[in-house]
N, C-alpha and C positions, 0 to 999 in steps of 0.2 A: 340091700338093693335100694336105690333111690330113684324116684321118678318125679320129674317136673311135668305136671299135667296141665294142659291149657285147653280151655273150651274154645273151639274155633269155628268160624264160618266156612273156612277152607284151609287146606295146608297141602304143600307139595315139597318133594325133595328132588334136587338135581345133583348129579355127579358128573363132573367135567362138562358142564353146560347142557347135559341131557337129562330130561325129566325121567325119574325112575319110579315115582309113586305120587299119587294125588288122592285127596279125599274132599268131600263136601263137608257139611255140618257134622261136628263130632268132637273128637279129642285128639290132640297132638301130644304124644308122650315122648319125652327125652328120658332114656333109661340108662342108668349107671349101675354097673355091677361091682360090688365091693368084696374084698377078701372075706371068706367065711359065709357068704350068701349060699342059700340052699334052694333046691327045687321046690320044696314046700313053701318057702317065702315067695318065690316067683308065682306060684299058684294062688296064694292068698292075695298078693297084690293084683293079679289079673282079675280076681273076683271083685276086689275093692274098686278097681277102675270101672268095671261095668255097672256096679251097684251104687256108686257114689251119686247122691242126689244133688246135682249141680246145674241142672237145666231148668229154665223158668217154666212154671205152670201158667194157667190162664190169668192168675193174679200177679204174675211177675216175680213170684217167690221161687228161690232155688228149692225145688221140690221133686223134680223128675230125674230119673237116671237115664243113662245112655240107651238102655234097652227100651225105655218108655218113649223116647223121642226118635228111635230108629237111626241113631247117628253112626258114624264110621270112626275107625281108629287108624291113626298113623303112628307107628312106633319106630323110634330112631335111637340106635345105640349111641351113648355119649359117655365115654370113660372119664371125661373131666369132672363129672358130677361126684366122683370119688376123691377128688382132690382136697387137700387140707391147705387152707390159706391163713391159718392161725399164726404162723410165725414167718417172719421175713417178708420178702416181696416176691418170692418165686414159689408157685404152688408145688406142693409135694404130692406125688401120685403113689406113695407107698401103700395107700389103702385100696387102690384099684386092683381088681382081680387080674390074674394073668390072662393074656388074650384068648388062649384056647378054651379055658374054663369059662371066661366071660362070654364068649360066643355061644358055648353050650347053654349057659343059663339064660342068655337073652333069647335064644331060640326056644328054650323050654317055656319062657314067659309068653312068647308069641304063640306057641302050640297050646298053651293053657287058655289063651284068649279064643283061639279057634274052637277048642272043646266046649267053651261056654256059649259059642254061637256068634262070636264077633271076630272073624278072621281079619287081622289088621293088614294094612299095607305097611311096608317097611322101607327103610333106606338100605344101604349096603354096608354090612358090618365092617368096620375098620377103614372105610373110605373117607376121604375129605368130602363132606356134603354141604350143600347150600340148602337150608331149610327156610321155606317161605310160608308165612301163615298170616291169617287175619284172626287175632285173638278177640273173641267176642266177650265184651263186658268192660274191661278185660277181666277174665276169670282165670286165675292160675293158682294151683295148689302144689305143695311138695309132699309126696308120699314116701315114707321110709318103712322098710321091713323090720327094722330093729332100732332100739334107741341108740343114739350116738354115745360112744365112750368119751368121757371127759378127759382131755389131755392134761397131763401134769403141767402146771404153770412154770 
């Protein structure tokens, strides 16, 4: 599982010109599910997202977590995060999980956030979405549930 995490002042998702979700201060998560990902990895990443100390304290240092600042979460499924661009000019999506399993794991990740006490807003799985956000900082991190396998040269 791979997540692009962005600290935001606000974020929203539109589908076919209609807003489907919106948050204020918090985190926008682009979530990609890869073959072999597990429920346990989804749960561990959910905890990591909530506990990661990336919000500024009174001295401006990244020292506070989402729970400490009372922020919100917008989670958006994004299968293109599982793409490989190492060879050629066309991305390969061989590493992306099959849609049904990816949907299950994405929803398990969302449910894990809910259980921790941070019910996220979401986009619509599998839809063409427009994601609007104001990245604060900018602060952006990539979280991965497992180390990448090195492809043969």
